MARTIRO-653939 format. One record per residue (C-alpha): y, z, x; residue in three letters. Coordinates in steps of 0.1 Angstrom, whole numbers, plus 5000, padded with zeros to 4 digits. Layout:
<nodes>
YZXALA ...
</nodes>
This chain:
<nodes>
947409866401UNK 945609996433UNK 941909926437UNK 939510186424UNK 938210296457UNK 937010656463UNK 940110866467UNK 940711106496UNK 937011176504UNK 936611286541UNK 933511196560UNK 930611436557UNK 931711596525UNK 931411556487UNK 934211476463UNK 937011716461UNK 937911856427UNK 941211676427UNK 939611336433UNK 937011386406UNK 939711496382UNK 941711186391UNK 938810956385UNK 938011136352UNK 941611086340UNK 940910716342UNK 937610726325UNK 935610676357UNK 934311026364UNK 931011036382UNK 930111406382UNK 926511326374UNK 926011156408UNK 924811346438UNK 927511366465UNK 926711166496UNK 926711386527UNK 927311126555UNK 928610796540UNK 928710496563UNK 931910366547UNK 935010546537UNK 937610406513UNK 940710616511UNK 943810536492UNK 946710726506UNK 950010806490UNK 952910566494UNK 954610806518UNK 951810746543UNK 952510566576UNK 953510206574UNK 951709926592UNK 952109896629UNK 954709676644UNK 951909436655UNK 952109286620UNK 954208976617UNK 957809046613UNK 958108856581UNK 955409056564UNK 957509356554UNK 955909616531UNK 956909686496UNK 958110046495UNK 955410126469UNK 952609976489UNK 949410186489UNK 947210176521UNK 943510136518UNK 941210286545UNK 937710126550UNK 935510226580UNK 938510426594UNK 940610106594UNK 943810086574UNK 944609776552UNK 947209676527UNK 946909456497UNK 948409116505UNK 950409106472UNK 952209426484UNK 953509226514UNK 957009086505UNK 956308746521UNK 953108696501UNK 954708706467UNK 955608346466UNK 952208216478UNK 950407946459UNK 948208056430UNK 944508086440UNK 942107926416UNK 938708016429UNK 936708266408UNK 936308496439UNK 939808616433UNK 938808746399UNK 936408986416UNK 938409086447UNK 941709036465UNK 943108976499UNK 943909266522UNK 945709266556UNK 944809486585UNK 947609726592UNK 947609686630UNK 946109346637UNK 947709166608UNK 944308976601UNK 943308876566UNK 940209006549UNK 938509006515UNK 938109316494UNK 935109276471UNK 935409486440UNK 931809426430UNK 930709596462UNK 933309866467UNK 934509956432UNK 931509886410UNK 928509886433UNK 929510166458UNK 928109956486UNK 928410176517UNK 927409896540UNK 930209656530UNK 932609546557UNK 935709346547UNK 935008976552UNK 937408786574UNK 939208516554UNK 938908176570UNK 938507956540UNK 936208066512UNK 932807956525UNK 931808296539UNK 932908476507UNK 931008226485UNK 928008276506UNK 928408656502UNK 928608626464UNK 925408406464UNK 923308626487UNK 924608966475UNK 925508916438UNK 923508606429UNK 926508406418UNK 927108036426UNK 930507886436UNK 931607876399UNK 930608236392UNK 927508146373UNK 924308356378UNK 921608196399UNK 918008286406UNK 917208516435UNK 915908326466UNK 912608506463UNK 911908386428UNK 912908036437UNK 910708036467UNK 907708166448UNK 908107906420UNK 908507626445UNK 905407726464UNK 903407756432UNK 904607416420UNK 903407216450UNK 901007266478UNK 902907036502UNK 904607196532UNK 908207296527UNK 910707156552UNK 912007416576UNK 915707396585UNK 917007546617UNK 920507626606UNK 923607706626UNK 926907716606UNK 929007606636UNK 926707316642UNK 926907226605UNK 930707236607UNK 930807006637UNK 928406746623UNK 930306736590UNK 933606696608UNK 932106416630UNK 930806226599UNK 934006256579UNK 936306166608UNK 934405886626UNK 933405716593UNK 936905736579UNK 935705926548UNK 938406086527UNK 938506466529UNK 938306476491UNK 934606366493UNK 933506716505UNK 934306816469UNK 932406526454UNK 929806646429UNK 927206396439UNK 927506486476UNK 927106846467UNK 924106766444UNK 922406606474UNK 922906906497UNK 922007136469UNK 918706946465UNK 918006996503UNK 919107356505UNK 920907556479UNK 922407796504UNK 923707496525UNK 925607366495UNK 927407696491UNK 928907656526UNK 930707336517UNK 934507396519UNK 937407266498UNK 939306966512UNK 942107196523UNK 939707426542UNK 938007116557UNK 941406996570UNK 941707326588UNK 938207266604UNK 939306916616UNK 942607056631UNK 940707336648UNK 938107096663UNK 940906866675UNK 942607156693UNK 939307256708UNK 938706896721UNK 942206876734UNK 941707186755UNK 938507036769UNK 940206706778UNK 943006906795UNK 940507086817UNK 938706766825UNK 942006596836UNK 942906896857UNK 939606856877UNK 939906486881UNK 939306346916UNK 941706056912UNK 945206016899UNK 945505986861UNK 946405626853UNK 947905556819UNK 947905266795UNK 949505246761UNK 950004986735UNK 952204956705UNK 951804806671UNK 953204816636UNK 951004946608UNK 950704766574UNK 953105026560UNK 955604946587UNK 955205256610UNK 955605206647UNK 952505346664UNK 951705406701UNK 948205466714UNK 948105646748UNK 945005636770UNK 944105796804UNK 941905636830UNK 940505856859UNK 937505956880UNK 936106286868UNK 934806576889UNK 931306426890UNK 932606096903UNK 932305896871UNK 935005666857UNK 936405796825UNK 938605666797UNK 940105916773UNK 942305866743UNK 945106126747UNK 947306066716UNK 948305826688UNK 952005886681UNK 954505766655UNK 957505616672UNK 961105586660UNK 961105226673UNK 959804996699UNK 962605046724UNK 961805146759UNK 963605476756UNK 961605576725UNK 958405476742UNK 959205676773UNK 960105986753UNK 956805986734UNK 954605916764UNK 956406176786UNK 955806436758UNK 952106366759UNK 952106396797UNK 953606736795UNK 951206846767UNK 948206766790UNK 950006916820UNK 949406616843UNK 953006566855UNK 951806586892UNK 948706366886UNK 950206056871UNK 949305736889UNK 949905376877UNK 950805226843UNK 948704926830UNK 950704756802UNK 951304416786UNK 954304206796UNK 956904336770UNK 960204406786UNK 960404736767UNK 957404856788UNK 959404786820UNK 962205016807UNK 959705276795UNK 957805306828UNK 961105336848UNK 962305616824UNK 959105806826UNK 958905796864UNK 962605906866UNK 961806206845UNK 958706286866UNK 960406246899UNK 964206186900UNK 964106106937UNK 961505826935UNK 962805496950UNK 963305196927UNK 960704986946UNK 958005256941UNK 958805276904UNK 958404906900UNK 955204916920UNK 953705176896UNK 953904916867UNK 950804686866UNK 950404386843UNK 947504386819UNK 945204096828UNK 943704066793UNK 947204016779UNK 948003756805UNK 944803556796UNK 945703586759UNK 949203436766UNK 947603156786UNK 945203076758UNK 948003076732UNK 950102846753UNK 947102606758UNK 946402586721UNK 949802616706UNK 952102486733UNK 955302626748UNK 956502786716UNK 953202976710UNK 955003316704UNK 957303156678UNK 954402996660UNK 952403316661UNK 955403516646UNK 955803256618UNK 952103276609UNK 952203656608UNK 955203646585UNK 953503386562UNK 950303586561UNK 952203906553UNK 953703726522UNK 950303566514UNK 952003226513UNK 949002986517UNK 951202666515UNK 953502796543UNK 950502886565UNK 949002536560UNK 952402376568UNK 952702566601UNK 949102476612UNK 949602116602UNK 952202086630UNK 949702186656UNK 947801856657UNK 944001836657UNK 943602216662UNK 945902286631UNK 943902036610UNK 940602206619UNK 942102546611UNK 943302416577UNK 939902266570UNK 938102596578UNK 940602786556UNK 940002536527UNK 936202586529UNK 936402966531UNK 938903006503UNK 936302906476UNK 932803046470UNK 931702706457UNK 932902526488UNK 931302786510UNK 927902726493UNK 928202356496UNK 929002386533UNK 925902596539UNK 923802316524UNK 925102076550UNK 922302136574UNK 921501886601UNK 917801866591UNK 918601736557UNK 918001366550UNK 921601286542UNK 922801436575UNK 920101276597UNK 922701046614UNK 924701336626UNK 921801496645UNK 922601276675UNK 926101416678UNK 926801696703UNK 929501936691UNK 
</nodes>
Protein backbone atom coordinates (compact mmCIF):
# COMPACT_ATOMS: atom_id res chain seq x y z
CA UNK A 1 0.00 0.00 0.00
CA UNK A 2 1.51 3.36 -0.96
CA UNK A 3 2.13 6.01 1.71
CA UNK A 4 -0.66 8.42 2.53
CA UNK A 5 1.06 11.53 1.19
CA UNK A 6 -0.90 14.40 -0.33
CA UNK A 7 -1.76 13.33 -3.87
CA UNK A 8 -1.15 15.44 -6.97
CA UNK A 9 -1.13 18.85 -5.25
CA UNK A 10 0.93 21.38 -7.25
CA UNK A 11 2.85 24.15 -5.56
CA UNK A 12 0.94 27.31 -4.79
CA UNK A 13 -2.55 25.81 -5.06
CA UNK A 14 -5.07 24.10 -2.86
CA UNK A 15 -6.28 20.52 -3.18
CA UNK A 16 -7.93 19.48 -6.42
CA UNK A 17 -11.39 17.96 -6.23
CA UNK A 18 -10.07 14.64 -7.43
CA UNK A 19 -7.44 14.45 -4.67
CA UNK A 20 -9.99 15.36 -1.99
CA UNK A 21 -12.33 12.77 -3.35
CA UNK A 22 -9.61 10.15 -3.31
CA UNK A 23 -8.71 10.95 0.28
CA UNK A 24 -12.38 10.87 1.28
CA UNK A 25 -12.82 7.46 -0.29
CA UNK A 26 -10.23 6.18 2.20
CA UNK A 27 -11.81 7.90 5.15
CA UNK A 28 -9.17 10.59 5.29
CA UNK A 29 -10.93 13.61 3.82
CA UNK A 30 -9.76 16.92 5.24
CA UNK A 31 -12.20 19.39 3.65
CA UNK A 32 -12.43 21.28 6.94
CA UNK A 33 -8.78 22.40 6.67
CA UNK A 34 -7.77 25.66 5.02
CA UNK A 35 -5.74 25.05 1.84
CA UNK A 36 -2.08 26.02 2.13
CA UNK A 37 -1.15 28.55 -0.53
CA UNK A 38 2.67 28.10 -0.71
CA UNK A 39 3.69 24.86 0.98
CA UNK A 40 7.39 24.35 1.59
CA UNK A 41 7.16 20.62 0.97
CA UNK A 42 5.36 18.75 -1.74
CA UNK A 43 4.61 15.05 -1.58
CA UNK A 44 3.18 13.74 -4.80
CA UNK A 45 2.42 10.10 -5.55
CA UNK A 46 2.33 9.57 -9.28
CA UNK A 47 0.75 6.79 -11.26
CA UNK A 48 2.75 3.63 -11.96
CA UNK A 49 3.09 4.75 -15.57
CA UNK A 50 5.30 7.68 -14.52
CA UNK A 51 8.95 7.77 -15.47
CA UNK A 52 11.19 5.14 -13.91
CA UNK A 53 14.32 5.93 -11.90
CA UNK A 54 17.37 7.23 -13.69
CA UNK A 55 20.04 4.89 -14.90
CA UNK A 56 22.27 6.30 -12.13
CA UNK A 57 20.64 3.82 -9.74
CA UNK A 58 22.47 0.57 -9.19
CA UNK A 59 21.92 -1.92 -11.94
CA UNK A 60 20.66 -4.60 -9.54
CA UNK A 61 17.94 -2.35 -8.09
CA UNK A 62 15.32 -2.88 -10.79
CA UNK A 63 11.88 -1.48 -10.14
CA UNK A 64 8.77 -3.51 -9.62
CA UNK A 65 6.42 -2.62 -12.52
CA UNK A 66 3.81 -1.55 -9.93
CA UNK A 67 6.22 0.79 -8.09
CA UNK A 68 4.72 4.16 -7.17
CA UNK A 69 7.07 7.18 -7.14
CA UNK A 70 6.96 9.61 -4.20
CA UNK A 71 7.92 13.28 -4.72
CA UNK A 72 9.21 15.30 -1.75
CA UNK A 73 10.71 18.78 -2.21
CA UNK A 74 10.62 18.23 -5.99
CA UNK A 75 12.83 15.14 -5.54
CA UNK A 76 11.57 11.75 -6.67
CA UNK A 77 11.93 8.65 -4.47
CA UNK A 78 10.80 5.03 -4.53
CA UNK A 79 9.97 2.73 -1.64
CA UNK A 80 12.83 0.31 -1.02
CA UNK A 81 10.46 -2.63 -0.85
CA UNK A 82 9.42 -1.88 -4.44
CA UNK A 83 13.01 -2.45 -5.56
CA UNK A 84 13.41 -6.06 -6.66
CA UNK A 85 16.78 -6.56 -4.98
CA UNK A 86 15.46 -5.35 -1.63
CA UNK A 87 12.82 -8.04 -1.20
CA UNK A 88 15.17 -10.55 0.40
CA UNK A 89 16.78 -8.12 2.82
CA UNK A 90 16.95 -8.98 6.53
CA UNK A 91 13.95 -8.17 8.65
CA UNK A 92 14.40 -4.88 10.51
CA UNK A 93 13.47 -5.00 14.18
CA UNK A 94 13.77 -1.38 15.35
CA UNK A 95 10.48 0.31 16.19
CA UNK A 96 11.28 3.17 13.78
CA UNK A 97 10.23 0.91 10.90
CA UNK A 98 6.73 0.73 12.41
CA UNK A 99 6.41 4.49 11.89
CA UNK A 100 8.18 4.87 8.56
CA UNK A 101 9.99 3.11 5.79
CA UNK A 102 13.06 3.29 3.60
CA UNK A 103 12.94 5.23 0.35
CA UNK A 104 15.56 5.47 -2.40
CA UNK A 105 16.37 8.58 -4.41
CA UNK A 106 15.38 7.95 -8.02
CA UNK A 107 18.51 9.55 -9.52
CA UNK A 108 21.23 9.31 -6.86
CA UNK A 109 20.27 5.89 -5.50
CA UNK A 110 20.83 7.14 -1.90
CA UNK A 111 18.80 5.71 1.00
CA UNK A 112 16.51 7.91 3.09
CA UNK A 113 13.87 7.57 5.80
CA UNK A 114 10.19 8.43 5.23
CA UNK A 115 8.66 9.41 8.60
CA UNK A 116 4.93 8.71 8.54
CA UNK A 117 4.38 10.63 11.77
CA UNK A 118 5.69 13.79 10.09
CA UNK A 119 4.37 13.39 6.54
CA UNK A 120 1.17 11.36 6.80
CA UNK A 121 -0.14 12.19 10.26
CA UNK A 122 1.49 15.49 11.17
CA UNK A 123 1.61 17.23 7.76
CA UNK A 124 5.04 18.61 8.67
CA UNK A 125 5.91 20.89 5.76
CA UNK A 126 9.50 21.32 7.01
CA UNK A 127 10.41 17.63 6.98
CA UNK A 128 13.24 16.53 4.74
CA UNK A 129 13.96 12.79 4.31
CA UNK A 130 16.72 11.74 6.69
CA UNK A 131 19.73 10.01 5.15
CA UNK A 132 20.02 6.43 6.38
CA UNK A 133 23.47 5.75 7.84
CA UNK A 134 22.58 3.57 10.78
CA UNK A 135 19.61 4.48 12.99
CA UNK A 136 21.18 7.07 15.31
CA UNK A 137 20.00 10.15 13.41
CA UNK A 138 16.49 8.68 13.03
CA UNK A 139 16.28 7.85 16.74
CA UNK A 140 17.46 11.38 17.53
CA UNK A 141 14.69 12.73 15.25
CA UNK A 142 12.05 10.67 17.08
CA UNK A 143 13.27 11.92 20.44
CA UNK A 144 13.49 15.61 19.54
CA UNK A 145 10.43 15.76 17.25
CA UNK A 146 8.04 13.16 18.63
CA UNK A 147 9.34 12.71 22.22
CA UNK A 148 9.85 8.96 21.82
CA UNK A 149 12.86 7.06 23.16
CA UNK A 150 14.77 4.32 21.30
CA UNK A 151 12.14 1.75 22.38
CA UNK A 152 9.22 3.89 21.23
CA UNK A 153 8.14 4.92 24.73
CA UNK A 154 7.04 8.52 25.42
CA UNK A 155 9.58 10.72 27.21
CA UNK A 156 9.33 14.09 28.82
CA UNK A 157 10.06 17.14 26.73
CA UNK A 158 13.53 18.62 27.26
CA UNK A 159 12.03 21.86 28.56
CA UNK A 160 10.12 20.12 31.36
CA UNK A 161 13.14 18.00 32.28
CA UNK A 162 15.37 21.08 32.42
CA UNK A 163 12.94 23.06 34.55
CA UNK A 164 12.48 20.17 36.97
CA UNK A 165 16.24 19.65 37.24
CA UNK A 166 16.87 23.33 37.89
CA UNK A 167 14.20 23.48 40.58
CA UNK A 168 15.51 20.34 42.28
CA UNK A 169 19.03 21.63 42.77
CA UNK A 170 20.76 24.97 42.91
CA UNK A 171 24.12 23.49 41.90
CA UNK A 172 25.39 24.47 38.43
CA UNK A 173 24.53 22.08 35.61
CA UNK A 174 27.47 20.70 33.56
CA UNK A 175 27.68 22.12 30.08
CA UNK A 176 28.61 19.68 27.30
CA UNK A 177 30.18 20.97 24.11
CA UNK A 178 28.93 18.23 21.82
CA UNK A 179 30.07 17.24 18.35
CA UNK A 180 28.63 14.02 16.95
CA UNK A 181 31.70 13.33 14.79
CA UNK A 182 33.99 13.84 17.79
CA UNK A 183 31.77 11.52 19.86
CA UNK A 184 32.00 8.82 17.17
CA UNK A 185 35.79 9.09 17.02
CA UNK A 186 36.26 8.91 20.80
CA UNK A 187 33.92 5.94 21.08
CA UNK A 188 35.75 4.10 18.28
CA UNK A 189 39.13 4.81 19.91
CA UNK A 190 37.95 3.50 23.29
CA UNK A 191 36.41 0.30 21.89
CA UNK A 192 39.28 -0.52 19.51
CA UNK A 193 42.34 0.42 21.59
CA UNK A 194 40.95 -1.19 24.76
CA UNK A 195 39.86 -4.36 22.90
CA UNK A 196 36.23 -3.98 24.01
CA UNK A 197 33.68 -6.19 22.25
CA UNK A 198 31.37 -4.29 19.88
CA UNK A 199 28.44 -5.83 21.72
CA UNK A 200 29.17 -3.57 24.70
CA UNK A 201 27.73 -0.52 22.93
CA UNK A 202 24.36 -2.22 23.46
CA UNK A 203 25.08 -2.98 27.13
CA UNK A 204 22.24 -1.60 29.27
CA UNK A 205 24.58 -0.47 32.09
CA UNK A 206 26.79 1.48 29.69
CA UNK A 207 23.70 3.10 28.21
CA UNK A 208 22.40 3.90 31.71
CA UNK A 209 25.68 5.69 32.44
CA UNK A 210 25.46 7.87 29.33
CA UNK A 211 21.75 8.44 29.92
CA UNK A 212 22.61 9.76 33.40
CA UNK A 213 25.12 12.20 31.89
CA UNK A 214 23.01 13.28 28.95
CA UNK A 215 19.77 11.72 27.74
CA UNK A 216 20.23 12.95 24.18
CA UNK A 217 23.73 11.49 24.08
CA UNK A 218 22.42 8.04 24.97
CA UNK A 219 20.05 8.16 21.99
CA UNK A 220 23.04 8.53 19.64
CA UNK A 221 24.56 5.18 20.62
CA UNK A 222 24.44 2.80 17.65
CA UNK A 223 23.83 -0.93 17.45
CA UNK A 224 26.89 -3.16 17.25
CA UNK A 225 26.40 -3.61 13.48
CA UNK A 226 26.24 0.14 12.91
CA UNK A 227 29.28 0.58 15.16
CA UNK A 228 31.19 -1.92 13.04
CA UNK A 229 30.48 0.34 10.06
CA UNK A 230 31.89 3.29 12.04
CA UNK A 231 35.10 1.36 12.72
CA UNK A 232 35.54 0.32 9.09
CA UNK A 233 34.90 3.90 7.93
CA UNK A 234 37.47 5.26 10.41
CA UNK A 235 39.99 2.64 9.29
CA UNK A 236 39.59 3.65 5.65
CA UNK A 237 39.96 7.31 6.58
CA UNK A 238 43.20 6.64 8.49
CA UNK A 239 44.49 4.46 5.66
CA UNK A 240 44.05 7.37 3.24
CA UNK A 241 45.90 9.65 5.67
CA UNK A 242 48.85 7.24 5.96
CA UNK A 243 48.95 6.85 2.17
CA UNK A 244 49.29 10.63 1.75
CA UNK A 245 51.94 10.75 4.48
CA UNK A 246 53.98 8.04 2.76
CA UNK A 247 53.70 9.85 -0.56
CA UNK A 248 55.31 12.96 0.96
CA UNK A 249 58.11 11.07 2.75
CA UNK A 250 61.62 12.52 2.35
CA UNK A 251 63.29 9.10 2.57
CA UNK A 252 62.72 5.70 1.09
CA UNK A 253 60.03 3.56 2.75
CA UNK A 254 61.82 0.78 4.62
CA UNK A 255 59.74 -2.26 5.58
CA UNK A 256 59.86 -4.77 8.38
CA UNK A 257 57.47 -7.64 8.92
CA UNK A 258 57.20 -10.53 11.32
CA UNK A 259 55.16 -13.70 11.35
CA UNK A 260 53.55 -15.69 14.13
CA UNK A 261 50.91 -18.34 14.67
CA UNK A 262 47.84 -17.29 16.67
CA UNK A 263 46.41 -19.51 19.46
CA UNK A 264 43.71 -20.67 17.01
CA UNK A 265 46.47 -21.65 14.52
CA UNK A 266 46.15 -18.80 12.01
CA UNK A 267 49.31 -17.65 10.24
CA UNK A 268 49.54 -13.89 10.80
CA UNK A 269 51.92 -11.28 9.33
CA UNK A 270 52.38 -7.75 10.65
CA UNK A 271 53.83 -5.26 8.13
CA UNK A 272 55.43 -1.98 9.34
CA UNK A 273 56.86 1.02 7.45
CA UNK A 274 59.82 3.14 8.64
CA UNK A 275 60.55 6.51 7.02
CA UNK A 276 61.36 10.20 7.45
CA UNK A 277 58.21 12.30 7.04
CA UNK A 278 57.84 15.64 5.25
CA UNK A 279 58.74 17.51 8.46
CA UNK A 280 61.99 15.59 8.93
CA UNK A 281 60.81 13.33 11.77
CA UNK A 282 61.39 9.59 11.90
CA UNK A 283 58.12 7.71 11.70
CA UNK A 284 56.99 4.12 12.22
CA UNK A 285 53.57 3.15 10.85
CA UNK A 286 51.75 -0.17 11.01
CA UNK A 287 50.46 -0.75 7.49
CA UNK A 288 48.64 -4.05 7.77
CA UNK A 289 48.05 -7.26 9.72
CA UNK A 290 47.30 -10.03 7.25
CA UNK A 291 46.21 -13.65 7.41
CA UNK A 292 48.62 -15.83 5.41
CA UNK A 293 48.02 -19.19 3.79
CA UNK A 294 51.33 -20.39 5.22
CA UNK A 295 54.82 -19.30 6.29
CA UNK A 296 56.49 -20.03 2.95
CA UNK A 297 58.50 -17.28 1.29
CA UNK A 298 56.15 -17.11 -1.72
CA UNK A 299 53.07 -16.64 0.50
CA UNK A 300 54.82 -13.92 2.49
CA UNK A 301 55.92 -12.13 -0.68
CA UNK A 302 52.41 -12.20 -2.16
CA UNK A 303 50.86 -10.66 0.96
CA UNK A 304 53.54 -7.96 1.42
CA UNK A 305 53.52 -7.01 -2.26
CA UNK A 306 49.74 -6.56 -2.13
CA UNK A 307 50.14 -4.14 0.80
CA UNK A 308 52.84 -2.21 -1.09
CA UNK A 309 50.45 -1.75 -4.02
CA UNK A 310 47.57 -0.74 -1.74
CA UNK A 311 49.65 2.12 -0.33
CA UNK A 312 51.09 2.96 -3.79
CA UNK A 313 54.72 2.98 -2.67
CA UNK A 314 56.18 0.67 -5.35
CA UNK A 315 58.73 3.32 -6.36
CA UNK A 316 59.64 4.25 -2.76
CA UNK A 317 60.54 0.88 -1.23
CA UNK A 318 63.99 0.81 0.35
CA UNK A 319 65.38 -1.94 2.61
CA UNK A 320 63.79 -4.86 4.46
CA UNK A 321 64.68 -5.45 8.13
CA UNK A 322 63.76 -9.02 9.10
CA UNK A 323 64.78 -11.89 11.33
CA UNK A 324 67.03 -14.72 10.12
CA UNK A 325 64.38 -17.14 8.86
CA UNK A 326 65.26 -18.53 5.43
CA UNK A 327 61.68 -17.92 4.24
CA UNK A 328 62.34 -14.18 4.64
CA UNK A 329 65.29 -14.44 2.22
CA UNK A 330 62.97 -15.94 -0.39
CA UNK A 331 60.22 -13.40 0.34
CA UNK A 332 62.49 -10.36 -0.13
CA UNK A 333 63.93 -11.76 -3.35
CA UNK A 334 60.41 -12.37 -4.75
CA UNK A 335 59.15 -8.91 -3.73
CA UNK A 336 62.09 -7.10 -5.32
CA UNK A 337 61.72 -9.15 -8.50
CA UNK A 338 58.07 -8.08 -8.72
CA UNK A 339 58.98 -4.43 -8.09
CA UNK A 340 61.88 -4.38 -10.57
CA UNK A 341 62.47 -7.41 -12.75
CA UNK A 342 65.79 -5.99 -13.92
CA UNK A 343 67.35 -5.55 -10.46
CA UNK A 344 70.69 -7.46 -10.14
CA UNK A 345 70.92 -10.34 -7.67
CA UNK A 346 73.63 -8.61 -5.59
CA UNK A 347 71.43 -5.55 -5.10
CA UNK A 348 68.47 -7.72 -4.09
CA UNK A 349 70.61 -9.43 -1.44
CA UNK A 350 71.88 -6.06 -0.25
CA UNK A 351 68.34 -4.83 0.37
CA UNK A 352 67.81 -7.59 2.99
CA UNK A 353 69.06 -6.51 6.46
CA UNK A 354 69.25 -8.77 9.53
CA UNK A 355 67.33 -7.76 12.66
CA UNK A 356 69.85 -7.03 15.46
CA UNK A 357 67.30 -7.69 18.21
CA UNK A 358 66.66 -11.16 16.79
CA UNK A 359 70.40 -11.85 16.57
CA UNK A 360 70.86 -10.88 20.24
CA UNK A 361 67.93 -13.10 21.18
CA UNK A 362 69.53 -16.07 19.42
CA UNK A 363 72.85 -15.42 21.19
CA UNK A 364 71.12 -15.29 24.59
CA UNK A 365 69.28 -18.56 23.87
CA UNK A 366 72.48 -20.29 22.82
CA UNK A 367 74.29 -19.03 25.95
CA UNK A 368 71.53 -20.26 28.29
CA UNK A 369 70.34 -23.42 26.53
CA UNK A 370 73.34 -24.51 24.47
CA UNK A 371 73.72 -25.37 20.82
CA UNK A 372 70.29 -26.99 20.57
CA UNK A 373 68.46 -23.93 21.90
CA UNK A 374 65.91 -23.84 19.06
CA UNK A 375 65.04 -27.51 19.55
CA UNK A 376 64.60 -27.02 23.31
CA UNK A 377 62.44 -23.95 22.71
CA UNK A 378 60.20 -25.86 20.28
CA UNK A 379 59.81 -28.71 22.78
CA UNK A 380 58.83 -26.26 25.53
CA UNK A 381 56.28 -24.52 23.30
CA UNK A 382 54.68 -27.85 22.41
CA UNK A 383 54.55 -28.98 26.07
CA UNK A 384 53.06 -25.65 27.19
CA UNK A 385 50.46 -25.85 24.45
CA UNK A 386 49.35 -29.22 25.83
CA UNK A 387 49.64 -27.93 29.43
CA UNK A 388 51.86 -30.91 30.30
CA UNK A 389 53.62 -29.74 33.51
CA UNK A 390 55.57 -32.96 33.95
CA UNK A 391 57.01 -32.73 30.42
CA UNK A 392 57.93 -29.07 30.97
CA UNK A 393 59.76 -29.95 34.21
CA UNK A 394 61.59 -32.83 32.49
CA UNK A 395 62.80 -30.60 29.63
CA UNK A 396 64.06 -27.90 32.03
CA UNK A 397 65.72 -30.49 34.28
CA UNK A 398 68.11 -31.31 31.43
CA UNK A 399 69.39 -27.71 31.35
CA UNK A 400 71.51 -27.92 34.51
CA UNK A 401 71.42 -25.17 37.16
CA UNK A 402 69.31 -22.85 35.00
CA UNK A 403 66.69 -25.56 34.51
CA UNK A 404 66.58 -26.35 38.25
CA UNK A 405 66.05 -22.66 39.04
CA UNK A 406 63.27 -22.47 36.45
CA UNK A 407 61.52 -25.52 37.96
CA UNK A 408 61.87 -24.04 41.45
CA UNK A 409 60.23 -20.79 40.35
CA UNK A 410 57.43 -22.68 38.59
CA UNK A 411 56.87 -24.81 41.70
CA UNK A 412 56.51 -21.75 43.94
CA UNK A 413 54.25 -19.87 41.55
CA UNK A 414 51.92 -22.80 40.93
CA UNK A 415 50.44 -22.68 44.45
CA UNK A 416 48.87 -19.68 46.26
CA UNK A 417 50.07 -21.09 49.59
CA UNK A 418 53.69 -21.42 48.41
CA UNK A 419 53.57 -17.90 46.95
CA UNK A 420 52.51 -16.51 50.32
CA UNK A 421 55.20 -18.46 52.15
CA UNK A 422 57.84 -17.18 49.74
CA UNK A 423 56.74 -13.59 50.33
CA UNK A 424 57.29 -14.13 54.06
CA UNK A 425 60.92 -15.09 53.43
CA UNK A 426 62.25 -11.54 53.86
CA UNK A 427 65.90 -10.96 54.65
CA UNK A 428 65.13 -8.81 57.68
CA UNK A 429 63.40 -11.67 59.47
CA UNK A 430 65.29 -13.29 62.36
CA UNK A 431 65.31 -16.73 60.76
CA UNK A 432 66.91 -15.30 57.57
CA UNK A 433 69.56 -13.14 59.26
CA UNK A 434 72.42 -15.36 58.13
CA UNK A 435 71.50 -14.84 54.49
CA UNK A 436 71.80 -11.04 54.70
CA UNK A 437 75.55 -11.31 54.03
CA UNK A 438 75.01 -13.04 50.71
CA UNK A 439 75.08 -11.10 47.49
CA UNK A 440 72.72 -12.43 44.81
